[in-house]
C-alpha positions, 0 to 999 in steps of 0.5 A: 703375921710372922715376927719379921712381918711385925718388924716391917710393919713397925718400921713402916709406921716409924718411917711414916712419923719421921722417926728414923731412929726407930727405923735404923735402930742402934748404933745409928740412933745415936746419930739421929736426927740427921735431916739430910739422911731422912730426906734422902730416905723419904725421897727414895721411898716415894720414888719406889712407891711410885714405880712399884704401884704404877706398874702393879696397878697398870698390870692388874686385872681389877682395881683392888691393887689401886685402892690398896695402894691408895689407902696405904699412901694416904695413911703415910701421907697423913703422918708424913707430909714430906713423903706425900709431897715427894710422892706426888712430885715423883708421880707427876714426873712419872706421869705428867698427865696427873698434873695435868701437863700436856707438852707441845713439840718444840721447834727442832725437837727430835721425835725421841726427845718429845716422846720422852717428855710425854713420859716414854721410858728409854732403855738401852737407847730404845723407847718403850712400845706405845702399848706399854707406855699407855698401860703405864700411864693408865696405872698412874692415873688409876692410882691417882684416882684411888688416892683422891677418893680414899677414906683417910686411914687415920680417923680424925685427920683429913686427906691431904689429897682429897676429892676436890683435887680430882675435880680440879684435875678433871676441869683442867684436862677438859680445857686442854686440847686432847693428845692422841690416845693419851688423853682418852687413856688417862681420862678413862683410867681416872673415871673408872677409879674415881667416879663413885667418889666424885658422884657422891661428892658432887652429885648432879654437877658431876653428871653434867661434866660427864654429859659435857664430855660425851657431847663436846669433848669426846668428838675432839678426842675421836678426831685426833685418835690414832687407834680404835681402843682408848676413845672407844673405851671412854665412849662406852663408859660415858654412855653407860654412866649417862644411862645409869646415872650411878656408880656402884662402889668398886671392889677393893674400896675401903669405906671406913677409917681403919686406924683410930686416933 
């Protein structure tokens, strides 16, 4: 690692521990602690992490970036609870389906305003294409799945957003009427990333949920689907999962604590 890389790593570790004086250095250390400055820096960092991670994970050809980002984020979150809460809030804002929040169209609401509430981005007065939007939501959900299944980097500290949050999320999604293409996309993205951890934790109960999805929820998805791809990908995944009843550990998953107490 280069000297500049060492400095960046030390700054990140100092930031994760709320040590702004270590990050800023003199002469700013004389002004520390400045809580508003620290909070602003934390919010900015959390926002940038969400934007960069969701984009890179969504555009990646495999799940390795998702698990890499997930492990780093959980490690910072273990050391800095404020960062974790702000990160999760920004993730929910970027992708409301990580809540999950499924918005109904309000009376007299324009189509553009409704799509923006669903998570579509607007640039120069023009909404992004549906394919790009779904890819962005896919990246966010893969990142969320990687976070809840990540082995906490710091040994001796539990994950602040562990596997039980994934169970809660999945239960809530299956009790909401599906949105065309979006529901199938986020479910598939979550399951391909988190199923190995969910099966390890919940065993037969998780397989029962997958069977319920295949028998009951999937037909509802297919009824509202506007395109062929999302629901078909989910259907193929569920059929293979029910047939094999196993999920090999995906490439990129870190299964051990990497930082001692």
